[in-house]
Structure formats: structure tokens, C-alpha cells
C-alpha positions in Angstrom: 155.5 88.1 61.8 153.0 89.5 59.4 151.3 92.9 60.8 147.8 90.9 61.0 149.3 88.6 63.6 150.9 91.3 65.6 147.9 93.2 65.9 146.2 89.9 66.6 149.1 88.9 69.3 148.3 92.5 70.8 144.5 92.2 70.7 145.1 88.8 72.8 147.4 90.7 75.3 144.8 93.4 75.9 142.0 91.1 76.7 144.0 89.0 78.7 144.5 92.2 80.9 141.2 93.5 81.0 140.0 89.9 82.4 142.6 89.8 85.0 140.2 92.3 86.8 142.1 94.0 89.6 145.1 91.6 89.9 145.8 88.2 91.4 146.2 89.9 95.3 143.3 91.6 95.2 141.2 88.5 94.0 142.7 86.1 96.2 141.9 88.8 99.5 138.1 88.6 98.2 138.4 84.9 98.1 140.0 84.6 101.6 137.4 86.6 102.8 134.9 84.3 101.1 133.9 87.1 98.9 132.6 86.2 95.1 134.6 88.5 92.6 132.4 89.8 89.5 133.0 86.9 87.5 132.1 84.3 89.7 128.7 86.3 90.3 127.9 86.6 86.6 128.6 82.8 86.3 125.8 82.1 88.9 123.4 84.7 87.2 123.1 84.0 83.7 123.1 80.5 81.5 126.4 79.0 81.1 128.1 80.0 78.0 125.6 82.5 77.2 127.1 85.6 78.2 128.4 88.2 75.2 130.7 91.0 76.6 130.4 94.5 75.5 133.2 97.0 76.4 135.8 94.6 77.5 138.5 96.8 76.4 137.2 100.1 77.9 139.4 102.0 80.7 139.4 105.3 82.2 139.9 107.8 80.0 140.4 110.8 82.1 143.9 110.5 83.5 146.3 108.8 81.4 148.0 107.3 84.5 145.1 105.2 85.2 144.9 103.4 82.1 146.5 100.4 83.0 144.8 100.3 86.4 141.6 100.1 85.3 140.8 97.3 83.2 137.1 97.0 81.8 136.8 100.1 84.0 135.6 98.4 86.8 132.3 97.0 85.1 131.5 93.8 83.0 128.6 94.8 81.0 126.9 92.7 78.2 124.2 90.6 77.4 123.4 86.8 78.3 120.5 84.7 78.9 118.7 83.6 82.1 116.4 80.7 81.3 116.9 80.5 77.5 115.8 84.3 77.3 117.8 87.4 76.6 119.0 89.9 79.2 121.2 92.7 79.6 123.7 92.6 82.7 126.0 95.0 84.6 128.0 93.5 87.0 130.4 95.8 89.3 134.2 94.8 89.5 135.1 96.4 93.0 138.6 94.8 92.4 139.1 98.1 90.1 139.0 101.2 91.9 135.9 100.0 93.7 133.7 99.7 90.9 133.3 103.7 91.3 131.3 105.6 88.4 133.5 107.1 85.5 133.0 108.5 82.2 133.7 105.3 80.3 131.8 103.0 82.4 128.7 105.2 82.4 128.7 104.7 78.9 128.8 101.3 79.0 126.2 101.0 81.6 124.1 103.1 79.7 124.6 101.5 76.2 123.2 97.9 77.8 120.4 99.8 79.7 119.4 101.4 76.5 119.8 98.3 74.4 117.6 96.2 76.6 114.9 98.7 76.5 115.0 99.1 72.9 115.3 95.7 72.1 112.7 94.3 74.9 114.7 92.5 77.2 115.0 92.7 81.1 118.1 94.5 82.6 120.1 93.3 85.6 122.4 95.2 87.9 124.9 93.7 90.1 126.0 96.1 92.5 129.0 97.1 94.8 130.5 99.9 94.3 131.8 103.3 96.2 129.9 105.9 94.2 131.2 108.3 91.9 135.0 108.1 90.9 137.2 111.1 92.7 139.2 113.1 91.0 137.4 112.3 87.9 134.3 114.1 88.9 135.8 117.0 90.6 135.6 120.6 89.0 133.8 121.9 86.0 135.3 119.7 83.9 134.7 116.7 85.8 131.0 117.5 86.4 130.6 118.6 82.7 132.3 115.1 81.7 130.4 112.9 83.8 127.1 114.2 85.0 123.9 115.0 83.1 125.4 113.8 80.1 122.6 110.8 79.3 119.2 112.6 80.5 117.7 109.2 80.4 120.0 107.2 82.9 117.9 107.2 85.6 114.4 107.4 83.5 112.0 104.6 84.4 109.2 104.2 82.3 108.6 100.2 82.8 109.2 99.0 79.2 110.9 96.6 80.6 111.8 94.8 83.9 114.5 95.8 86.1 116.1 93.9 88.7 119.2 94.8 90.9 121.4 93.6 93.9 123.4 95.1 96.7 126.0 93.2 97.9 128.8 94.2 100.0 129.5 98.1 99.9 126.5 99.1 97.7 126.9 103.1 97.7 126.0 105.5 94.9 124.9 103.9 91.7 124.4 100.6 93.2 121.6 102.2 95.5 120.4 104.1 92.6 120.2 100.9 90.7 118.3 99.3 93.5 115.8 102.5 93.8 115.1 102.4 90.1 114.7 98.4 89.8 111.2 96.7 89.9 112.9 93.9 92.1 116.2 94.7 94.6 117.8 91.8 96.5 120.3 92.4 99.2 122.6 90.1 101.1 122.8 90.2 104.9 126.2 92.0 105.8 125.7 94.5 103.0 125.1 98.0 103.1 123.1 100.2 100.6 123.4 104.0 101.0 123.9 107.3 99.0 127.2 107.9 100.4 130.1 105.9 102.2 130.2 106.0 106.1 133.5 108.2 106.0 131.6 110.9 103.6 128.4 110.8 105.9 130.6 111.3 109.3 132.3 114.1 107.7 129.1 115.8 106.9 127.3 115.2 110.1 130.4 115.5 112.2 129.8 112.2 114.2 130.8 108.8 113.6 127.9 106.7 111.6 127.5 103.1 112.5 127.4 101.0 109.2 124.1 99.0 109.9 122.4 102.0 111.0 123.4 103.9 107.7 122.4 101.1 105.3 121.8 97.6 106.5 119.7 95.0 105.8 117.5 95.4 108.8 116.7 99.3 107.7 116.1 98.7 104.1 113.9 95.0 105.0 112.1 96.7 108.0 112.0 100.7 107.8 112.6 102.1 104.4 110.9 99.3 101.9 113.7 99.9 99.2 114.8 96.2 99.3 112.1 93.3 98.0 114.1 90.2 99.4 117.0 89.1 101.7 119.1 86.6 101.3 122.2 85.2 103.4 124.6 84.3 100.1 125.7 85.9 96.5 124.5 82.5 95.5 121.2 82.8 96.6 121.1 86.7 95.6 121.8 85.8 92.1 119.2 82.8 92.3 116.6 85.5 93.7 116.9 87.7 90.5 116.5 84.7 88.3 113.6 83.9 90.3 111.9 87.2 89.6 112.5 87.3 86.1 110.9 84.2 85.6 107.5 85.5 86.3 108.1 88.3 84.2 107.6 89.1 80.4 110.8 90.7 78.3 109.1 93.4 77.9 105.7 95.2 78.5 103.9 94.2 75.2 103.8 90.7 75.8 102.4 88.4 78.1 104.6 86.7 81.1 105.8 83.3 80.5 103.8 80.3 80.9 105.6 77.5 83.0 104.6 73.6 83.6 102.1 73.2 86.3 103.8 72.0 89.5 103.3 68.8 90.9 100.8 68.6 93.4 99.5 72.0 92.8 95.8 72.0 93.7 95.4 69.3 95.6 93.5 69.1 99.1 91.7 72.6 98.5 89.4 71.6 101.7 92.5 72.7 104.0 91.6 76.0 103.4 88.6 75.6 105.7 90.9 74.4 108.5 92.9 77.7 108.1 90.4 80.0 107.9 88.9 81.0 111.3 85.1 81.1 111.7 85.4 84.0 114.1 86.1 86.9 112.4 88.2 88.6 115.1 90.4 85.7 115.1 93.8 86.0 113.8 95.4 83.8 110.9 98.2 84.0 108.7 96.6 84.7 105.0 99.9 83.5 103.5 99.1 79.9 104.5 95.8 80.1 102.5 97.6 81.8 99.4 100.2 78.8 99.4 97.2 76.2 98.8 95.4 78.3 96.2 98.4 78.9 94.1 100.5 76.3 92.3 102.8 74.4 94.8 106.1 76.7 95.8 105.2 79.5 93.8 104.2 82.2 96.1 107.1 84.5 96.0 106.6 87.4 98.2 108.2 90.7 98.1 108.9 92.9 101.1 107.6 90.4 103.5 109.3 92.0 106.6 107.7 95.8 105.7 104.1 96.6 105.9 103.1 93.1 107.1 99.7 93.6 107.7 99.7 93.4 103.5 101.1 90.5 101.6 102.3 91.3 98.1 103.6 88.1 96.4 103.9 86.9 92.6 102.7 83.3 92.1 101.5 81.0 89.3 97.7 80.0 88.9 97.9 76.9 86.4 101.5 77.8 85.2 100.7 81.3 84.3 101.8 84.1 86.7 99.5 86.2 88.8 100.0 89.1 91.4 98.6 88.4 94.4 97.6 91.3 97.1 96.2 90.3 100.5 95.7 91.8 103.8 97.1 89.3 106.6 95.2 89.3 109.7 98.3 87.8 111.4 99.9 91.4 111.6 97.8 94.4 112.7 94.4 92.2 112.3 94.9 93.4 108.6 94.6 97.3 109.2 96.4 98.8 106.8 99.5 101.1 107.6 101.1 103.6 105.5 103.9 101.1 105.1 101.2 98.3 103.9 99.5 101.0 101.2 103.0 102.0 99.7 103.9 98.2 99.3 100.5 97.5 97.9 100.9 100.4 95.5 104.5 99.8 94.1 103.1 96.0 93.6 99.9 97.2 91.6 102.2 99.4 89.5 104.8 96.5 88.6 101.7 94.3 87.7 99.9 96.6 85.5 102.8 97.6 83.7 104.0 94.1 82.8 100.6 92.6 82.2 100.5 90.5 85.2 96.8 89.7 86.1 96.1 90.2 89.7 94.0 88.7 92.6 93.4 90.3 95.7 92.1 88.8 99.1 90.3 91.2 101.3 90.1 90.8 105.2 90.5 94.3 106.7 88.9 96.3 109.5 90.2 99.5 107.4 93.2 102.1 107.8 95.3 102.5 110.6 94.3 105.8 112.0 95.7 108.2 114.7 98.6 110.9 115.4 101.4 108.9 113.7 99.4 107.9 110.8 98.6 111.7 110.0 102.2 112.5 110.8 103.3 110.4 107.9 101.0 111.7 105.4 98.2 108.9 105.5 95.7 110.9 103.7 97.8 111.5 100.6 99.0 107.8 100.7 95.3 106.5 100.7 94.2 108.4 98.0 97.5 107.1 95.8 96.2 103.6 97.0 92.9 104.7 95.5 94.3 106.2 92.5 96.7 103.4 91.7 93.7 100.8 92.2 91.4 102.7 89.6 93.9 102.9 86.7 94.6 99.1 86.8 94.2 97.8 83.2 95.2 94.3 83.9 92.5 91.5 84.5 91.8 91.9 88.0 89.9 89.7 90.4 88.9 90.7 94.2 88.0 87.9 96.7 86.2 89.4 99.8 87.6 86.6 102.1 86.0 87.4 105.8 85.7 91.4 106.3 85.8 94.7 104.7 84.9 97.7 106.2 85.0 101.6 105.1 87.2 103.0 102.3 89.7 100.1 102.4 87.0 98.1 100.7 87.0 100.3 97.7 91.1 100.6 97.7 91.4 96.8 97.8 89.5 96.6 94.9 85.7 96.6 96.3 83.0 97.4 93.9 84.1 98.1 90.5 87.2 98.5 90.5 88.0 95.0 89.1 86.8 92.9 86.5 84.9 90.6 89.0 84.3 90.4 92.6 83.3 87.2 94.5 83.0 86.4 98.1 83.3 83.8 100.5 80.2 82.9 102.8 80.3 84.5 106.1 82.3 87.5 104.8 81.0 90.7 106.2 81.0 94.3 104.5 80.0 97.4 105.9 81.0 101.3 106.3 82.7 100.4 110.0 83.5 97.7 112.2 79.9 96.7 113.8 81.1 96.8 117.3 82.6 100.3 116.6 79.4 101.6 115.1 77.4 100.4 117.7 79.5 102.1 120.1 79.3 105.6 118.3 75.7 105.3 117.5 74.3 104.0 120.6 77.1 105.5 123.2 77.4 102.1 125.0 80.5 99.5 125.1 80.8 95.6 125.4 79.2 94.5 128.6 76.7 97.5 128.8 73.0 97.0 129.1 71.6 96.9 125.6 74.8 95.9 123.9 73.9 92.8 122.5 70.7 93.8 121.0 72.2 96.9 119.7 75.3 95.2 118.1 72.7 92.2 116.6 70.7 95.3 115.1 73.5 96.9 113.1 75.5 93.9 112.2 72.4 92.0 110.4 72.9 94.1 107.7 76.8 93.2 107.0 76.2 89.8 105.7 77.5 89.0 101.8 74.2 88.0 100.5 72.8 91.6 100.0 76.0 92.1 98.4 75.4 89.2 96.0 71.7 90.2 95.8 72.3 93.6 94.2 75.2 92.2 92.1 77.7 94.3 93.5 79.3 90.8 94.2 79.2 88.7 90.7 79.1 85.2 92.9 79.5 83.9 96.3 81.7 80.9 96.5 83.2 78.2 98.9 86.8 78.8 99.8 87.8 75.8 98.2 86.4 76.4 95.1 88.7 79.4 94.8 91.3 78.1 92.7 89.5 76.6 90.0 87.2 79.6 89.9 89.8 81.9 89.3 91.6 79.6 86.6 88.7 79.9 84.7 87.5 83.4 85.1 91.3 84.4 84.0 91.0 82.5 81.1 87.7 84.7 80.2 89.1 88.0 80.8 92.8 87.4 79.3 90.7 87.4 75.9 90.7 91.3 75.8 93.3 93.4 74.4 95.4 90.8 72.8 95.5 88.3 75.9 95.7 90.5 78.9 98.1 93.1 77.6 97.3 96.1 79.7 97.1 99.9 78.8 100.1 100.5 81.2 98.7 104.0 82.3 101.2 104.0 85.7 104.4 102.9 83.5 105.9 106.1 84.8 104.9 106.2 88.4 107.9 106.1 90.6 109.6 102.9 91.7 110.7 104.1 95.1 107.9 106.2 96.8 
């Protein structure tokens, strides 16, 4: 046999061994449990036939005995396409040493992340892992070999979008990537945490419950570290694809333009049926947003976290926009610390990736009290104010019903936007007129003189005065909002090369 044929045969053998992953037995056990393997997840994530793998022949470089046991070193990495656009991809293979992090696969992951950033394409990490590989990392040699050798390993300056998934066991790097990502999805039944329950139990001296340690409810309701919760792996891959459909490939281009979905913009009069005339009556702002923006385009992030605020990607005449709104359906739309965190996070995302923003304001102000102070409300409020003032993408604020106090400014009131418009009947003041009446006059609803005192204080809260001094650029009917936004964003996108922002918050932490 010619020498080149022998070499080619050897290459084919090594390729086949690498593609066998952790072996037939482990793959069959996963299949019996209803778990997808790394190859199957990858196939659902990228366009068919588009993946080009990097580092197929990578394997453990620390212990010789591990070399034949670590095909691909537990990470499938490379470049593919999603909806025809290039992306960098890492998919963990749990059948190989629990996809634990090693010196070799760290190089593989770092190469893809770095290339994605330098070449201007999104990066996607599909995580299922056990954490750092021991004993590879033990001792001075292990630490020197693995940790700290890539100073940009966890550096995020939002040059390109990052998206990540936490599936099944997501410890160590799988958790880190979700926390570094602009968008993170988690499947129900998965656990995302710093370390495994066994290690945590040893550290705290008691048995730790998996769900309490890092279950989906914890991250959806309490930590806010996960943006989207799904039921299956297939839904997780679809969520990653959907998020990226709203995003540009990198921060120096505008987001993609899509065809306008059928039925978009019809029946704008329905907003009048959804918006209560009485300012104290609750309603779900999301129902109104669904009417204004393109059909089925509203993609809400962190829906169970900070529920008095809505943060969502959407399309308006086929173009990506970011939507921030108070939601009176929860806490009357009052801004909690969690709602503030969510809004800041989303504001930074939009400004970093040239996504114009629309804010819908209907809030009685910030939630105050002992718990709010203990959670650092003043600091978060100032971060909120800072983020609002640093926005450089086109921004329009809609005063929908009411806005009181400092929350008016934080939500984009005054000149913290390109344009502010209001709906008739909207109210604005430093404080809710009822609270102000009680403070000024020392009386409560039902007391003698209440009606006259309340009327006197509330009379100057109407939106007409705001418009008369040009602090609101226009007062429009709710059903005119969609068309107004479309036309005015066409105006404001013309600045800075089609709406490319200055990215003043590109280094703001992704998890705060």
C-alpha cells in the first residue's frame, strides 16, 4: 500500500473514533432516557449541511492513558450557519468525561469564541458539563496549565452577540457561558450552578436539593440569569435560533430586516378595548404590545423575573426593535429592584447591537420600603438612570397612562430619548395625586374636603401641559402609535450610518 494511502486510512480511522463520541453504550443510555446527544443538538441548531468542525482530532493532553478515552476532548466546536448567517458554535459532549473543561478543549473553545468576535459573527454555546476536569487541574502544574492562560476567556465587550443554553447538568463552564451570554435558555429539569450538588454538599456540610441549588424556577423567578425557559432540547435550539434572528452579526452593522408578517398592523383600534380608561385599573401591557408590533414577533425575555416590567425583542414593519414597558398587571407597574435589573440588562443589549428602542410608560414609580432598601434599590435606580442616559440608538418613549417621580426620567422621560409622545388621558406628576393630597393636606380618601383637595392637585397632571411646553413632541391616539413609530424610526435611523450606535455600554456586565 502506498504511504499516502496508509496515512489516509489512519486519518479515516481517527476521524471515525472521534465521531463515536463516548461510545455506543453511553449514547444508547442517553437515548433510553430521552436525552439528545451533542451531535443531535448540533443538527437542530445549525442549518443542514452547514457545520465545519474545528479540532475533530483533539484529545486530552495531560495523561497519556486518557487520550483514547477523550474523542474531541468532549467538545464539538466549529462554524456553521443559522438562517444562512455564519455563527461560531460549541456543543458539549457529556458522554466524554462529562464534557469537563481541560487544557485541550479550552483551546478549542477559545479559538471559536475569538474567531467569532474577530470575524463578526454570533457565538453559541450549548452547555452540559460537570465543571473543571480533575485530576488534570490539581496541583500547581494543573493550575498553571489550565487556569488564567487566556485573559480574554470571560471578557465580554459585546462586539458580537453571544447565546447559550443550559441543558441537563450545567455546572462550571456551562454556567459561566450562560452568565456571560446576551441570551440564555434553560430546559426544565436541568440544573445550572457553579458546582455539582456533591461538591456543594461537602462544602456546606449538608445535603443540597438539586432544584434549590440551580433549578429552572430559581433562575426564572429569583436570579434572573436565564432569559427563556423551555420544555425540550428542540425548543432550546429553536429559542437560540429565534434570538439570533433579531440580532446583527456584530456591533457595527444593523440588525437583519425580515418580511412583514401577514396580518401585522391590522385592527389597531383594539388597543382602545385593551386600555382601561381608569388609571387605577390593571391590564396586561403585553396584550397591547402584541397589537402594535408585527404579528407573532414579540419575544419576551425573563418573563417571570421582575414581572412589573416587560423587556422584549419585536419587529416593526420587519425591522428589529427593543421594547421596554411597565406592566400594571403586576404590582401596578411599580418598578421593583428585579424589574430595574431586567430593564438595565435589556437596555445595554439593545444599545450594544444597534437595536432601536421603544419605551411604554405606565408606572406609579419605584417600589420603596425596607426590603427595597436592603436590596440596594438606590444603587440600582442610579444604574438605571445612568444606562438610560447612555443610550445612543434611536429611542422613542410613549407615555401611555401615568408616570410619577424619578421613574418618569429613568423610563425615558424628558430628553432621555429622541422623541417623547403621549396618549390622551395620560398623567404625569412628581407623585401620585392621591398620595400627594394626603401628604399636603393631611387627609385620606373619604375625609371631609378630600374631593376638592384631590381635584386641585390632580388638575395640573394632564398631558396637555407637557405638550404645550414641547416636553412631549406629540400627543397621538393609541391606535396611531404603530404607524407613528414606523415613520419616526425612519427619520432617526438616518443618523450615524443607519442607526449604528456608539456602544457606550459595551463593557457593562452581562449578569448584575
